[in-house]
C-alpha positions in Angstrom: -47.8 -43.5 38.5 -45.6 -43.7 35.4 -46.2 -41.8 32.2 -47.5 -44.0 29.4 -44.7 -44.6 26.8 -46.7 -43.0 24.0 -47.1 -39.7 25.9 -43.5 -39.8 26.9 -42.3 -40.2 23.3 -44.6 -37.4 22.2 -43.2 -35.0 24.8 -39.7 -36.0 23.8 -40.5 -35.5 20.1 -42.0 -32.1 20.8 -38.9 -31.1 22.8 -36.5 -32.3 20.0 -38.5 -30.4 17.4 -38.5 -27.2 19.5 -34.7 -27.6 19.9 -34.2 -28.2 16.1 -36.3 -25.2 15.3 -34.3 -23.1 17.7 -31.0 -24.3 16.2 -32.1 -23.8 12.6 -34.4 -20.7 13.0 -32.7 -18.5 15.5 -29.6 -20.2 16.7 -30.7 -19.3 20.2 -28.4 -19.5 23.1 -29.9 -20.7 26.4 -27.2 -19.1 28.5 -29.7 -16.2 29.1 -32.0 -18.8 30.7 -29.5 -19.5 33.5 -27.7 -22.5 32.1 -24.4 -23.2 33.8 -21.2 -23.5 31.7 -17.8 -24.7 32.8 -15.3 -21.9 33.0 -13.0 -23.6 30.6 -15.7 -24.3 28.0 -15.0 -22.8 24.6 -17.6 -20.4 23.0 -20.2 -22.4 21.3 -20.9 -21.7 17.6 -24.6 -21.2 16.8 -24.6 -23.7 13.9 -24.5 -27.4 14.8 -22.3 -29.8 12.8 -24.4 -32.7 14.1 -27.2 -33.5 16.5 -27.8 -36.8 18.3 -30.0 -38.1 21.1 -29.4 -40.6 23.8 -30.7 -41.5 27.3 -28.9 -41.5 30.6 -30.6 -43.2 33.5 -33.8 -43.2 31.4 -33.7 -39.4 30.9 -33.2 -37.8 27.5 -30.0 -36.0 26.6 -29.4 -34.3 23.3 -25.8 -33.8 22.2 -24.9 -31.2 19.6 -21.4 -31.4 18.0 -20.8 -27.7 17.4 -17.2 -27.8 16.1 -14.5 -30.2 15.0 -11.3 -28.3 14.1 -7.6 -28.5 13.9 -5.9 -26.4 16.6 -2.4 -27.0 15.4 -0.5 -29.6 13.4 -0.9 -32.2 16.1 -4.2 -31.5 17.8 -7.9 -31.4 17.2 -10.6 -29.7 19.3 -14.2 -31.1 19.5 -16.8 -28.8 21.0 -20.1 -30.2 22.2 -23.3 -28.9 23.7 -25.2 -31.2 26.1 -28.9 -30.3 26.2 -31.5 -31.5 28.7 -34.9 -31.2 27.1 -36.6 -32.4 30.3 -38.0 -29.3 32.0 -38.4 -31.1 35.4 -35.4 -33.3 36.1 -31.6 -32.9 35.9 -29.6 -35.4 33.9 -26.8 -36.9 35.9 -23.8 -37.2 33.6 -21.1 -38.2 36.2 -19.2 -41.1 34.7 -21.4 -41.6 31.6 -18.6 -40.4 29.3 -15.7 -41.9 31.3 -15.7 -45.5 32.5 -12.6 -45.2 34.7 -13.5 -43.8 38.1 -10.4 -41.6 38.1 -11.8 -39.8 35.0 -15.4 -39.4 36.3 -16.9 -36.0 35.3 -14.7 -35.8 32.1 -15.2 -36.8 28.5 -12.4 -39.4 28.6 -14.2 -42.1 26.6 -15.0 -40.0 23.6 -12.9 -40.9 20.5 -12.5 -39.9 16.9 -12.6 -42.4 14.0 -11.0 -42.0 10.6 -13.3 -44.5 8.9 -11.5 -44.5 5.6 -8.2 -45.5 7.3 -9.8 -47.5 10.1 -7.9 -45.5 12.7 -9.2 -44.4 16.2 -7.9 -41.3 17.9 -8.3 -41.3 21.7 -8.4 -38.2 23.9 -5.1 -36.5 24.7 -3.9 -36.8 28.3 -2.0 -34.3 30.4 1.3 -35.1 32.3 -0.5 -36.5 35.4 -2.6 -38.6 33.0 -5.9 -36.7 33.2 -8.0 -36.4 30.1 -7.7 -33.1 28.0 -11.3 -32.3 28.2 -13.9 -30.4 30.2 -13.9 -31.6 33.9 -16.6 -31.6 36.5 -19.3 -32.5 34.0 -21.6 -33.8 36.7 -25.1 -32.9 35.6 -27.1 -30.9 33.1 -29.9 -29.1 35.0 -33.6 -29.4 33.8 -34.2 -27.5 30.6 -30.5 -26.3 30.4 -27.4 -26.8 28.3 -23.7 -27.3 29.0 -20.9 -26.5 26.7 -18.0 -29.0 26.8 -14.9 -29.8 24.9 -12.2 -32.4 24.3 -8.8 -32.5 22.6 -7.5 -35.3 20.4 -4.4 -36.0 18.4 -4.9 -34.8 14.8 -5.3 -37.2 12.0 -3.1 -36.7 8.9 -3.5 -33.3 7.2 -5.2 -35.0 4.2 -8.1 -36.2 6.3 -11.1 -33.8 5.8 -13.8 -35.7 7.6 -14.0 -37.5 10.9 -16.5 -39.5 13.0 -17.1 -38.5 16.6 -18.1 -41.3 18.9 -19.8 -40.2 22.1 -20.7 -43.0 24.6 -24.5 -43.8 24.7 -25.1 -42.2 21.3 -24.9 -43.4 17.7 -21.7 -42.2 15.9 -21.6 -38.6 14.4 -20.3 -39.8 11.1 -18.2 -38.0 8.5 -18.2 -34.5 10.1 -16.1 -31.9 8.3 -12.9 -30.8 9.9 -12.3 -27.1 9.9 
């Protein structure tokens, strides 16, 4: 029997409010709760730059942009935290952030947008052509989180804000670049 839509929305709202309270109030880190993180994942700052919500295969997924920073004159690093508020089911990420089968499990389809100059910045690629991002992003277990990252070409030094576009989510607009 399926859950009535109203009850489902209520549970999701409660989960989101609990998450926001944890972010704002304590900056809690769920790693102690047994969440898995990729070995290459950068440390996640406690404060979120932006928070968004989407759905993958009809399951909720909360994405927190934790950092947007220049890591040199020619590169930017975007750090994200994928949070699964559902306490019973894993969220299969698989190819949700990479349409090309060769990039499955990566963040290849994320991009940055300099809205003032109408310029997109696509993910950097390594010599064999693979995306410069977390790899093997297959699922987010029930009630867990996963820290991920992606590298992009840097916009001109005068650009102080950028929009981060994550597939299946509304844009994270005008985030400050550190």
